[in-house]
N, C-alpha and C positions, 0 to 999 in steps of 0.2 A: 514444754521444752522446745526450743528452736531447732530447726534442722541444721544449723550451723554448728551445733555443739560438737566438739572433738571427742572422739573415742580415745580411751587411754592407749598409749603406744604399747604394742605387743613386745614382750621380751624376745630377743633373738633365740632361735633354737641353737643349743650348744651340743656338740658331739665330739667323740674322740677321733683324732687323725687316724686313718687307717694304717698309716706308715709308722709313725713314732708314738702315738697314744696320747699326745697332748691335747688339750681342750681346744676347740675351733668353732667359729661361728658358721652356721648353715644357711646364711642369707647372702644377698647380693653385695654386702660389704666385704666378703671374703672372695676375692677373684679366683682362689685355687680350691673353693669347696669341693669335695669334702676334706680335702687336705688342709693342713695348717700353713703350708708355705709352698713356693714354687719348688724349692729343693725337694720336699717330700713327693710332690706331684711327679717330678722328673725321675726321681729314684723309682717310683712305682711303675712309671711308663717304661723305664729300662728293663724292669723285671719282665714286663710283658713281651718286650722285643727280644730279650735274650731266651725266652721260652720257659722261664722259671715258673710263670703263671701259665695255665692253659685251660681251655674249656673242653670237658670231656666230650668225645664223640668219635665217629669213625674217621681215620686218617684218610685224606684225599690224596690221589696220585700226584706226583710232581708233574709239572708241565714238560719238563724234559723227557721224563719217562712216557708221556702220552705221545710226544712227537716222534720218539724212537719206535713205539709200537705202532703207530699209524704208518710210518715209513716201511715197516716190515710187511704190513698187509698189503702194500702195492706190488 
């Protein structure tokens, strides 16, 4: 067998869009992966910015609170 023989093309991985549930490709052909479209990607991003999604953990103090606290110490 020659070394120039082509391997069969792999099927693209398909998954469900995390936003709307439609089937979407998970390869470089889909610029918005793992989402199916720019719309779903932006809706999801908006949910993160609005605070609808959050990663559990201890709440960090606000910068303004820290500045007020440090000015009281002086």
